[in-house]
C-alpha positions, 0 to 999 in steps of 0.5 A: 500500500501507498504511503499518503506522500507517495499517494499525493505527489500529483499535488505536492506543490498545490499542498504547499500552496496550501500550507502558506495561505491556510497558516497567513489566514490562519493569523489572529491580529491578537493574544492570546487568539494568534497563540491558540491558533498557531498551537492549531496549527503546529497540531494539524492531522493528515490535512486529508479535507484540504486534500480530496478538495485539491487531488478533486479540482485537479482531475478537472481542472487548473487549482487558483486561488478560489480552490485555496479558498476552500481547501482552507476553509473546509480545513477551517470548518473542520479544526473548528468542530474538533475544538467544538467537540473535545469541550462537548466530549471532555477530551483532553488529548488530540492528534496525540496532543493537548486538545485546546480547552486543554491547553487553555481553557474551555472557554478560549476553545468555544471562542477559538471555535467561532473564530475560525468558523467566522473567518471561515465564512469570511474567505468564500464570502463572495461565493454564493454557490460554495457556501450554500454547498458548505453551510447546509454540510455543517447544518447536519453535521451538528445534526449527526452529533445530535442523532450518535446519541440516540439508542435507535439512530441508523448506523449509516444515517449517524456516519453519512452526517457526521463524516461522509457528508464534509468530504462529498462537500470537499469533492463538490467545491473542488470540482466547484473552484475550477468551473467543473459541469454540473454533471461532474460536479454531482459524480465527484460528490457522489464518490465522496460521499462514498469515501467519506462513509468507507473512511468513518467505518475504518475508524470505527473499527480501529476505535472499537469504542461500540461492539455494535457499531464495530460489527455494523463497519467490518459488513460495511466497509468492503461493500462501499470500498467496491462502489468507490473504487466503481464510482472512479473509473467513470473519471478520466485516467490518470495521476489524478483519478489514481491519487483518488484511488490511493487515498481510498484503498490508505483509508480504508484498509490504514492502521491509525 
C-alpha cells in the first residue's frame, strides 16, 4: 500500500501553497487568539479534507486561488468542529497532543472554534455556491453529532451526517472551484460521499468503542470500498484518478 506522501505526489506543490495560505489565514490580530491559532496550526492532522479538495479540482482543471480558498475553508470548518467536540466530550487529547481546551481552557476553545467558523465564512463570502454547499453540510454535521446519542439512530445515517457529507462537500467545492460541469460535480460528490462513509467505518473499527458499530462497519466496509472504487472508473485515466483510488484504499485499510 502506498504512503500518503506517495499518494499526494500529483498535488505536492499545490499542497505547499495551501499550507502557506492556511497559515496566513489563521493569523489573528490579537493575543491570546493568535497563540491558540498557532497551536491549532502545529497540531494539524493528515490534511485529508484539503487533499480531497485539491485532487477533485485537479481532476477537472487547474488548481487556482479559489481552490486554495475552498481547501482552507473546509480545514477551518473541520478544525472548528473538532475544537468544539473536545469541549462537549471533555477530551484532553487530540491527534496525540493536548486538545485546545486542555492546553488553554474551555472558554478559549469555544471562542477559538467560533473564530475559525467566522474567518472561514469571510474567506468565501463572495462565492455563494460554495458557501451554500458548506452551510448545508455544517448543519447536517451538527444533526449527526446529536443523533449518535440516540439509541435507535441508524448507523449509516449517523456516519453520513457526521463525516461523509463533509467529504462529499470537499469533492464538490473542489470541482466547483475550477468551473466543472454540473454532471461532473455530481459524480465527484457521489464519490466523496462513499469515500467519507468508508473512512468513518474504518475509524469505527480501529476505535472499537462500540461492538455494535464495529460489527456493522466490518460488514459494510468491503461493500462501500468496492462502490467507491467503481465510481472512479467513470473519470478519465491519469495520475489524479489514480491518486483518488490509492487514497480510498489507504483510508479503507489503514491502521491508524
